[in-house]
Backbone as CSV, one residue per row, in Angstrom:
resi,resn,N_x,N_y,N_z,CA_x,CA_y,CA_z,C_x,C_y,C_z
1,MET,-6.898,-16.973,32.886,-6.330,-18.313,32.426,-5.354,-18.837,33.492
2,GLU,-5.858,-20.122,33.718,-5.186,-20.912,34.394,-3.721,-21.151,34.455
3,ALA,-2.399,-20.932,35.397,-1.402,-21.518,35.130,-1.313,-22.956,34.929
4,PRO,-0.270,-23.427,34.055,-0.525,-24.865,33.492,0.194,-25.526,34.952
5,LYS,-0.538,-26.922,34.904,-0.273,-27.601,36.119,1.377,-28.365,35.982
6,ILE,1.998,-28.763,37.111,3.241,-29.343,36.623,3.216,-30.274,37.942
7,ILE,3.001,-31.219,37.795,3.421,-32.373,38.678,4.933,-33.165,38.888
8,THR,5.677,-33.165,39.970,6.792,-33.355,39.784,7.043,-34.351,41.099
9,GLY,8.322,-34.959,41.578,8.382,-35.912,42.648,9.905,-36.521,42.407
10,VAL,10.601,-36.761,43.402,12.074,-37.205,43.341,11.962,-38.565,42.738
11,THR,10.770,-39.178,43.578,11.102,-40.600,42.700,9.490,-41.171,42.035
12,ASP,9.306,-42.081,41.058,8.572,-42.417,40.404,7.136,-42.489,41.071
13,ASP,7.255,-43.038,42.129,5.941,-43.333,43.171,5.540,-42.080,43.681
14,GLU,6.515,-40.882,43.758,6.206,-39.876,44.140,5.068,-38.956,43.370
15,ILE,5.662,-38.932,42.054,5.215,-38.300,40.957,3.616,-39.220,40.752
16,TRP,3.312,-40.299,40.641,2.252,-40.947,40.726,1.429,-40.749,41.875
17,THR,1.816,-40.644,43.074,0.986,-40.296,44.117,0.423,-39.527,43.968
18,ASN,1.146,-38.108,43.737,0.823,-36.525,43.433,-0.146,-36.459,42.493
19,LEU,-0.014,-37.333,40.952,-0.760,-37.371,40.297,-2.295,-37.990,40.533
20,ALA,-2.207,-39.204,41.332,-3.573,-39.492,41.684,-4.102,-38.686,42.461
21,SER,-3.674,-38.156,43.368,-4.474,-36.846,44.399,-5.171,-35.713,43.561
22,ASP,-3.992,-35.186,42.489,-4.686,-34.222,41.890,-5.533,-35.075,41.021
23,LEU,-5.631,-36.009,40.322,-6.760,-36.340,39.452,-8.040,-36.563,40.508
24,GLY,-7.725,-37.099,41.748,-8.745,-37.113,42.496,-9.710,-36.169,43.155
25,VAL,-9.140,-34.794,42.802,-10.049,-33.793,43.102,-11.047,-33.387,42.175
26,GLU,-10.814,-34.110,41.121,-12.172,-33.637,39.762,-13.235,-34.652,40.334
27,ASP,-14.300,-34.461,40.452,-15.440,-35.309,40.890,-15.799,-35.704,39.345
28,ASP,-16.168,-34.915,38.422,-16.608,-35.311,37.141,-15.556,-35.072,36.014
29,LEU,-14.575,-35.582,35.855,-13.411,-35.097,34.887,-13.787,-34.841,33.671
30,LEU,-13.664,-33.981,32.776,-13.701,-33.430,31.644,-12.665,-33.020,30.983
31,THR,-12.018,-32.292,31.389,-10.483,-32.058,30.890,-9.489,-32.206,32.136
32,TYR,-8.373,-32.236,31.630,-7.300,-32.583,32.443,-5.962,-32.197,31.738
33,ASP,-5.111,-31.187,31.894,-4.074,-31.046,31.473,-2.749,-30.669,32.424
34,VAL,-1.822,-31.501,32.427,-0.895,-31.604,33.305,0.772,-31.713,32.485
35,THR,1.741,-31.182,33.562,2.869,-31.723,32.581,3.582,-32.233,33.617
36,ILE,4.346,-33.606,33.641,4.809,-34.146,34.423,6.415,-34.293,33.943
37,LYS,6.756,-33.603,35.135,8.319,-33.513,35.020,9.075,-34.557,35.796
38,GLN,9.533,-35.447,35.004,10.580,-36.410,35.699,12.052,-36.212,35.629
39,GLY,13.258,-35.987,36.316,14.189,-35.681,36.018,14.201,-34.387,35.205
40,GLU,14.956,-34.729,34.073,15.178,-33.320,33.297,13.934,-33.477,31.803
41,THR,13.263,-34.380,32.240,12.062,-34.817,31.076,10.935,-34.219,31.556
42,SER,10.081,-33.609,30.186,8.863,-33.154,30.563,7.927,-33.702,29.711
43,ILE,6.775,-34.361,30.012,5.586,-34.980,29.506,4.372,-34.260,29.756
44,ARG,3.490,-34.216,28.619,2.364,-33.101,28.624,1.317,-34.582,28.825
45,LEU,0.513,-34.370,29.647,-0.531,-35.341,29.708,-1.858,-34.435,29.574
46,TYR,-2.578,-34.750,28.424,-3.727,-34.019,28.016,-5.050,-35.048,28.073
47,ILE,-6.238,-34.881,28.733,-7.240,-35.681,28.520,-8.442,-34.889,28.531
48,ASP,-9.438,-35.101,27.387,-10.547,-34.486,27.010,-11.654,-35.280,26.811
49,ILE,-12.723,-35.027,27.779,-13.824,-36.154,27.609,-15.087,-35.226,27.272
50,ASP,-15.841,-35.189,26.089,-17.000,-34.543,26.112,-18.066,-35.619,25.565
51,PRO,-19.110,-35.894,26.569,-20.281,-36.457,26.956,-21.165,-36.413,25.771
52,GLY,-21.213,-35.319,25.237,-22.147,-34.611,24.142,-23.569,-34.779,24.750
53,GLY,-24.372,-34.463,24.229,-25.633,-34.328,24.478,-26.820,-34.236,23.232
54,GLY,-27.982,-34.021,23.701,-28.830,-34.038,22.551,-28.597,-34.975,21.417
55,PHE,-28.236,-34.321,20.193,-27.981,-34.958,19.099,-26.755,-35.232,18.833
56,GLU,-25.350,-34.650,19.841,-23.917,-34.806,19.553,-23.566,-35.855,20.169
57,GLY,-22.923,-36.783,19.426,-22.509,-37.915,20.122,-21.203,-38.092,21.445
58,GLY,-20.630,-36.810,21.242,-19.193,-36.563,22.148,-17.926,-37.528,21.667
59,TYR,-16.949,-37.387,22.396,-15.873,-37.941,22.238,-14.984,-37.874,22.977
60,GLU,-13.973,-38.716,23.168,-13.036,-38.757,24.329,-11.294,-39.211,23.587
61,ALA,-10.384,-38.548,24.606,-8.994,-38.509,23.978,-8.190,-38.106,25.115
62,THR,-7.222,-38.961,25.149,-5.994,-38.791,25.944,-4.947,-38.892,25.148
63,GLN,-3.988,-37.810,25.285,-2.528,-37.740,24.687,-1.284,-37.398,25.514
64,PHE,-0.571,-38.281,25.097,0.984,-37.902,25.867,1.716,-37.598,24.895
65,SER,2.553,-35.916,25.390,3.290,-35.512,24.078,4.623,-34.814,24.926
66,ALA,5.854,-34.931,24.147,7.030,-34.514,24.664,7.718,-33.862,23.162
67,SER,8.356,-32.480,23.614,9.288,-32.074,22.353,10.340,-32.813,22.747
68,LEU,11.176,-32.964,20.932,12.182,-34.157,20.817,13.463,-32.540,20.191
69,LEU,14.413,-33.000,20.431,15.330,-32.131,20.204,15.326,-31.930,18.604
70,ALA,15.310,-30.590,18.182,15.411,-30.329,16.846,16.106,-30.886,15.823
71,ASN,17.152,-31.595,16.053,18.014,-31.923,15.056,17.728,-33.408,14.904
72,THR,16.944,-34.024,15.099,16.627,-35.522,15.120,15.894,-35.591,13.554
73,ASP,16.121,-36.546,12.983,15.440,-36.756,11.652,14.786,-38.040,11.632
74,PHE,14.961,-38.709,12.604,14.181,-40.234,13.182,12.561,-39.836,12.899
75,ARG,11.724,-40.672,12.299,10.580,-40.581,12.121,9.997,-42.247,12.026
76,PHE,8.552,-42.181,12.855,8.062,-43.203,12.750,6.431,-42.766,13.073
77,ALA,5.491,-44.132,12.783,4.217,-43.537,13.082,3.574,-44.820,12.966
78,ILE,2.808,-45.434,14.317,2.306,-46.536,14.585,0.685,-46.172,15.063
79,HIS,-0.321,-47.116,14.384,-1.350,-46.784,14.609,-1.813,-48.570,14.692
80,HIS,-3.152,-48.818,15.629,-3.798,-50.047,15.328,-3.998,-50.423,14.203
81,GLU,-3.914,-51.482,13.666,-4.371,-52.157,12.291,-5.633,-52.295,12.652
82,ASP,-6.651,-51.453,11.271,-7.948,-51.931,11.123,-8.269,-52.537,9.713
83,PHE,-9.625,-52.312,9.526,-9.739,-53.130,8.358,-9.363,-52.556,7.038
84,PHE,-9.243,-51.528,6.995,-8.351,-50.899,5.559,-7.109,-51.084,5.684
85,ASP,-6.464,-51.231,6.612,-4.688,-51.441,6.404,-4.864,-53.156,5.951
86,GLU,-5.683,-53.678,6.409,-5.798,-55.510,6.144,-6.065,-55.277,4.511
87,VAL,-7.014,-54.462,4.250,-7.148,-54.639,2.672,-6.435,-54.154,1.772
88,GLY,-5.354,-52.869,2.389,-4.172,-52.423,1.831,-3.200,-53.559,1.850
89,LYS,-2.644,-54.409,3.025,-1.826,-55.378,2.801,-2.263,-56.288,1.547
90,PHE,-3.419,-56.603,1.324,-3.531,-57.653,0.469,-3.373,-57.163,-0.838
91,PHE,-3.634,-55.586,-1.145,-3.024,-55.010,-2.346,-2.144,-54.576,-2.529
92,GLY,-0.801,-54.886,-1.490,0.587,-54.957,-1.244,1.398,-53.761,-0.638
93,MET,0.459,-53.131,-0.098,0.862,-52.096,0.821,1.577,-52.848,1.860
94,GLN,2.719,-51.923,2.344,3.631,-52.459,3.433,3.738,-51.657,4.319
95,ASP,3.688,-52.554,5.766,4.696,-51.664,6.773,5.641,-52.464,7.314
96,VAL,6.255,-51.765,8.361,7.584,-52.581,8.766,7.076,-53.403,9.519
97,GLU,7.752,-54.641,9.556,7.635,-55.911,10.688,8.858,-55.835,11.598
98,ILE,8.891,-56.003,12.830,10.042,-55.704,13.603,10.360,-56.941,14.367
99,GLY,9.714,-57.642,14.035,10.148,-59.245,14.491,9.425,-59.736,15.652
100,TYR,8.299,-58.863,16.443,7.702,-59.380,17.792,6.255,-59.316,17.180
101,PRO,5.813,-60.716,16.977,4.628,-61.401,16.213,3.316,-60.565,16.989
102,GLU,3.438,-60.515,18.221,2.402,-59.971,18.690,1.868,-58.623,18.510
103,LEU,3.060,-57.828,18.248,3.114,-56.205,17.887,2.646,-56.252,16.247
104,ASP,3.400,-56.967,15.484,3.421,-56.788,13.967,1.970,-57.334,13.409
105,GLN,1.189,-57.985,14.546,0.010,-58.788,13.732,-1.192,-57.768,14.460
106,GLN,-0.916,-56.528,15.237,-1.998,-56.029,15.599,-1.791,-54.168,15.334
107,VAL,-0.754,-54.120,15.000,-0.355,-52.487,14.633,0.352,-52.562,13.140
108,VAL,0.258,-51.016,12.866,0.891,-50.761,11.446,1.860,-49.890,11.997
109,ILE,3.231,-50.114,11.354,4.292,-49.353,11.721,4.846,-48.889,10.615
110,LYS,5.141,-47.560,10.480,5.901,-46.959,9.496,6.757,-46.177,9.745
111,THR,7.893,-46.311,9.121,9.445,-45.176,9.681,10.831,-45.049,8.561
112,ASN,11.525,-44.269,8.849,12.552,-43.952,7.911,13.809,-44.748,8.660
113,ASP,13.813,-45.457,9.524,14.987,-46.229,10.280,14.414,-47.634,10.748
114,GLU,14.437,-48.904,9.997,13.750,-50.226,10.520,14.734,-50.746,11.702
115,GLU,15.952,-50.199,11.617,16.671,-50.813,12.872,16.609,-49.992,13.990
116,LYS,16.334,-48.608,13.816,16.036,-47.806,15.031,14.705,-48.219,15.880
117,ILE,13.628,-48.521,15.022,12.179,-48.603,15.404,12.405,-49.905,16.318
118,LYS,12.907,-51.010,15.569,13.390,-52.267,16.326,13.662,-51.985,17.542
119,ARG,14.750,-51.360,17.869,15.519,-51.148,19.196,14.441,-50.495,19.879
120,VAL,13.931,-49.230,19.659,12.831,-48.503,20.051,11.858,-49.269,20.996
121,LEU,11.565,-50.282,20.056,10.315,-51.190,20.400,10.666,-52.352,21.140
122,ASP,11.956,-52.831,21.727,12.548,-53.664,22.192,11.975,-54.091,23.619
123,ASP,11.589,-53.377,24.066,10.998,-53.548,25.880,9.654,-54.044,25.791
124,PRO,9.377,-55.269,26.338,8.059,-56.151,26.367,6.878,-55.029,27.154
125,GLN,7.143,-54.261,27.746,6.363,-53.349,28.510,5.634,-52.464,27.664
126,VAL,6.574,-51.965,26.662,5.698,-51.502,25.509,5.263,-51.870,24.675
127,ARG,5.651,-53.077,24.052,4.924,-53.468,23.214,3.479,-54.228,23.679
128,THR,3.777,-54.491,24.933,2.190,-54.595,26.071,1.367,-53.830,25.831
129,VAL,1.839,-52.847,26.118,0.684,-51.339,26.358,0.465,-51.219,24.872
130,LEU,1.119,-51.177,23.824,0.771,-50.893,22.447,-0.072,-51.887,21.847
131,THR,-0.166,-53.259,22.055,-1.084,-54.396,21.814,-2.482,-54.067,22.511
132,THR,-2.662,-53.600,23.723,-3.712,-53.385,24.225,-4.423,-52.088,24.273
133,LEU,-4.070,-51.097,23.484,-4.369,-50.106,22.894,-5.285,-50.066,21.661
134,GLU,-6.256,-49.737,21.762,-7.340,-49.307,20.328,-7.517,-48.046,20.034
135,ASP,-7.690,-47.817,18.715,-7.922,-46.605,18.089,-6.835,-45.681,18.689
136,PHE,-5.636,-46.007,18.059,-4.627,-44.498,18.777,-3.634,-44.320,17.741
137,SER,-2.933,-43.424,17.847,-1.748,-43.027,16.736,-0.647,-43.034,17.700
138,PHE,0.861,-43.335,17.285,1.692,-42.896,17.979,3.021,-42.454,17.304
139,GLY,3.479,-41.406,17.291,4.742,-41.193,16.267,5.405,-39.971,16.673
140,ILE,6.387,-39.555,15.546,7.139,-38.404,15.871,6.105,-37.240,14.779
141,HIS,5.735,-36.200,15.314,5.126,-35.237,14.311,5.849,-33.960,14.499
142,LYS,5.600,-33.124,13.088,6.392,-31.876,13.451,5.628,-31.013,13.503
143,HIS,5.628,-30.069,14.780,4.940,-28.775,14.964,5.633,-27.626,14.529
144,THR,4.801,-26.571,14.340,5.435,-25.217,13.825,5.394,-24.370,14.858
145,LEU,6.097,-23.240,15.407,5.939,-22.230,16.404,6.640,-21.588,15.785
146,SER,6.035,-19.916,15.335,6.913,-18.717,15.136,8.054,-19.383,13.793
147,ASN,7.122,-20.115,12.641,7.598,-20.375,11.730,8.860,-21.476,11.689
148,GLU,9.224,-21.701,12.944,9.905,-23.045,13.028,9.751,-24.209,13.513
149,HIS,9.934,-25.281,12.890,9.574,-26.863,12.880,10.258,-27.582,13.887
150,TYR,9.604,-28.191,15.067,10.327,-28.793,15.845,9.671,-30.567,15.455
151,PRO,10.239,-31.357,16.151,9.647,-32.436,16.127,9.117,-33.013,17.762
152,VAL,7.893,-33.498,17.675,7.324,-33.825,19.024,6.809,-35.108,18.897
153,LEU,7.134,-36.098,19.989,6.594,-37.332,20.019,4.938,-37.320,20.674
154,GLU,4.441,-37.692,20.000,2.838,-37.769,20.502,2.260,-39.424,20.469
155,LEU,1.489,-39.649,21.560,0.766,-40.576,21.576,-0.838,-40.220,21.828
156,ASN,-1.572,-40.494,20.978,-2.982,-40.235,20.857,-3.558,-41.419,20.958
157,ILE,-4.689,-41.187,21.957,-5.646,-42.494,22.156,-7.289,-41.750,22.331
158,ASN,-7.769,-42.452,21.534,-9.335,-42.154,21.088,-10.069,-42.722,22.414
159,GLN,-9.437,-42.335,23.566,-10.513,-43.008,24.364,-10.160,-41.868,25.773
160,GLY,-10.960,-41.455,26.758,-10.524,-40.713,27.915,-10.467,-41.528,28.906
161,ILE,-9.009,-41.604,29.146,-8.472,-42.951,30.351,-7.981,-41.773,31.508
162,THR,-8.911,-42.092,32.534,-8.789,-41.563,33.870,-8.232,-42.718,34.849
163,GLU,-8.237,-43.779,34.736,-7.612,-44.733,35.920,-6.103,-44.349,35.947
164,VAL,-5.706,-44.391,37.091,-4.386,-43.613,37.146,-3.366,-45.144,36.884
165,ALA,-3.835,-46.339,37.373,-3.062,-47.394,37.217,-2.608,-47.545,35.356
166,ALA,-3.821,-47.316,34.557,-3.457,-47.359,33.226,-2.745,-46.316,32.835
167,LEU,-3.102,-45.095,33.462,-2.292,-44.078,32.731,-0.531,-44.122,32.981
168,ARG,-0.283,-44.802,34.109,0.815,-44.961,34.670,1.434,-45.863,33.912
169,ASP,0.797,-46.865,33.355,1.220,-47.905,32.503,1.810,-47.565,31.320
170,ILE,0.746,-46.717,30.467,0.823,-45.718,29.303,1.901,-44.941,29.355
171,TYR,2.149,-44.366,30.334,3.246,-43.349,30.721,4.580,-43.912,30.348
172,HIS,4.932,-44.881,31.216,6.326,-45.442,31.198,6.317,-46.066,29.982
173,ALA,5.300,-46.673,28.980,5.748,-47.143,27.756,6.161,-45.711,26.864
174,PHE,5.237,-44.638,26.999,5.980,-43.318,26.161,7.330,-43.077,27.019
175,TYR,7.320,-42.997,28.194,9.069,-42.381,28.395,9.696,-43.610,28.432
176,ASN,9.727,-44.771,28.256,10.815,-45.608,27.659,10.995,-45.238,26.206
177,VAL,9.985,-45.210,25.490,10.209,-44.804,23.761,10.733,-43.330,23.883
178,LEU,10.328,-42.437,24.317,11.183,-41.194,24.475,12.603,-41.234,24.795
179,THR,12.953,-41.936,26.013,14.447,-41.993,26.243,15.230,-42.649,25.176
180,LYS,14.643,-43.707,24.692,15.323,-44.138,23.631,15.836,-43.401,22.311
181,ILE,14.627,-42.448,21.912,14.856,-41.531,21.054,15.691,-40.642,21.292
182,SER,15.697,-39.907,22.450,16.599,-38.921,23.188,17.939,-39.341,22.645
């Protein structure tokens, strides 16, 4: 079993130069798993691309994740609005509207703390990233390890993103949200 890859750097540019070099080693990237360490923060980046074959359709996924302090009770879930959400709204189902029309019109937001989610999403760069993604989910999920539950911030995108500039933009939005939650 291969040791987990860790990308570090003193500056943000150094981290992304190292990551770009590491990604560039792969000619035909199908799976990429790395931990990005920036200061005291560790964020896992996982990319999985299965082109399928024969009768299989294949799939693509990109995930950013980071463990949170176990004592946080803040929860939220965001996903791109689809047809079923529009139907649900027609029948009275509600999501949180945070006052940013570009985001309120394109995503569904659920939370247990409306004021905190408004602060978490107040950065224009975060909102821009979330409005450009399609077929994604972003939120705090509980994971279990040795019968212990702990919260994890996860951004799951149903697309295999390998372009460094796009990954960097998404990472910065994720990092911004993570620091506001922590």
